[in-house]
C-alpha positions in Angstrom: 2.8 52.8 25.5 3.9 49.3 25.9 4.2 46.6 23.3 4.5 43.0 24.3 7.7 41.3 23.2 6.0 38.2 21.9 5.9 37.3 18.2 3.1 39.7 17.4 4.6 42.6 19.3 7.9 42.2 17.6 6.2 42.0 14.2 4.3 45.2 15.0 7.5 47.0 16.0 9.2 45.9 12.8 6.2 47.1 10.8 6.3 50.5 12.6 10.0 50.9 11.9 9.5 49.9 8.3 6.8 52.6 7.9 8.8 55.3 9.6 11.8 54.5 7.3 9.6 54.5 4.2 7.9 57.8 5.1 11.3 59.5 5.7 12.8 58.2 2.5 9.8 59.0 0.3 9.2 62.2 2.1 12.7 63.4 1.3 12.2 62.6 -2.4 8.8 64.3 -2.3 10.2 67.5 -0.7 13.2 67.5 -3.0 11.0 67.2 -6.1 9.9 70.8 -5.4 13.5 72.1 -5.1 15.5 73.2 -8.1 18.8 71.5 -8.0 21.4 74.2 -8.5 25.1 73.5 -8.5 25.3 74.7 -4.9 22.6 72.3 -3.7 24.2 69.4 -5.7 27.5 70.2 -4.1 25.9 70.2 -0.6 24.2 66.8 -1.3 27.5 65.2 -2.5 29.3 66.7 0.5 26.7 65.4 3.0 27.2 61.9 1.7 30.9 62.1 2.4 30.5 63.6 5.8 28.0 60.9 6.9 30.5 58.2 5.8 33.3 59.9 7.7 31.1 60.3 10.8 30.6 56.5 10.8 34.2 55.5 10.0 36.3 57.8 12.3 34.9 56.6 15.6 35.4 53.0 14.4 39.1 53.9 13.5 39.7 55.2 17.0 37.7 53.0 19.2 37.3 49.8 17.1 38.7 46.4 17.9 41.3 44.7 15.8 38.7 43.3 13.4 37.2 46.8 12.8 40.7 48.2 12.2 41.6 45.4 9.8 38.3 45.9 7.9 39.0 49.6 7.6 42.6 49.2 6.5 41.9 46.4 4.0 38.9 48.2 2.6 40.9 51.4 2.1 43.8 49.7 0.4 41.7 47.6 -1.9 39.6 50.7 -2.8 42.7 52.6 -3.7 44.1 49.7 -5.8 40.9 48.7 -7.6 38.8 51.9 -7.5 35.7 49.6 -7.1 33.6 49.7 -3.9 32.1 46.2 -4.0 35.4 44.2 -3.9 36.8 46.6 -1.3 33.8 46.1 1.0 33.9 42.4 0.5 37.6 42.3 1.3 37.0 44.4 4.4 34.3 42.0 5.6 36.6 39.0 5.0 39.4 40.7 6.9 37.2 41.5 9.9 35.8 38.0 10.0 39.3 36.5 9.7 40.8 38.7 12.4 37.9 38.0 14.8 38.0 34.3 14.1 41.7 34.2 14.8 41.2 36.2 18.0 38.5 33.8 19.1 40.5 30.7 18.2 43.5 32.0 20.2 41.5 31.9 23.4 
């Protein structure tokens, strides 16, 4: 199946991706509505969230550029200091932008 990469084709692709995302999200909620949440299942769900976050962060820590490492470091420090995720994420974004801007300006 081939979809043209004109405006209509791109919009169709976006619509398809949106529908797939909605079906998976609503499908998960629908399936879990039939499952009794025991302490063991709740623990599994909480642990999965952490493991997904770690799976995203660890490769960035080892293979990321200076901006990624700055973002990771600043986010971790601010999160430990403030215990609030939104300021920590904002600080990480600013740190990455600043480091990448300085790298770009140096060349």
